[in-house]
C-alpha positions, -999 to 999 in steps of 0.1 A, spaced: 409 89 260 374 75 252 359 75 222 375 82 191 356 101 156 373 116 122 357 153 125 348 170 96 359 208 95 322 225 90 312 260 90 272 247 93 277 211 109 276 201 143 299 169 152 279 140 160 292 141 197 310 169 210 346 164 217 370 169 248 401 169 227 415 162 191 446 148 179 464 169 147 481 145 126 492 176 104 509 203 112 480 233 107 460 257 125 427 246 141 398 269 148 364 252 169 332 261 185 332 251 218 298 240 241 289 279 248 293 289 210 325 308 216 346 303 186 385 297 190 412 294 170 454 284 173 483 297 156 501 268 141 505 235 158 525 208 154 509 176 153 502 161 185 468 157 209 454 189 225 429 193 254 398 216 235 360 213 241 347 214 207 308 208 193 321 220 159 350 217 140 353 248 117 361 246 77 373 284 77 408 286 97 418 249 99 444 241 80 458 211 101 448 176 85 443 142 98 421 151 130 411 125 150 385 139 180 378 120 210 350 119 231 
């Protein structure tokens, strides 16, 4: 993959760099805003790596923990 970052979920702040994948260490839901502004949310995800395009991981709707974003 590429560079990794530890995204902090926020309803107001964009990520320093948009990500193209996220690794979830602790199972839970994930909510994010895509580069076009669309809001997306999953049901409960098990630990693993998922392809997403995001410029923000939202605090509201995200219960997954130990997140790693891939630039």
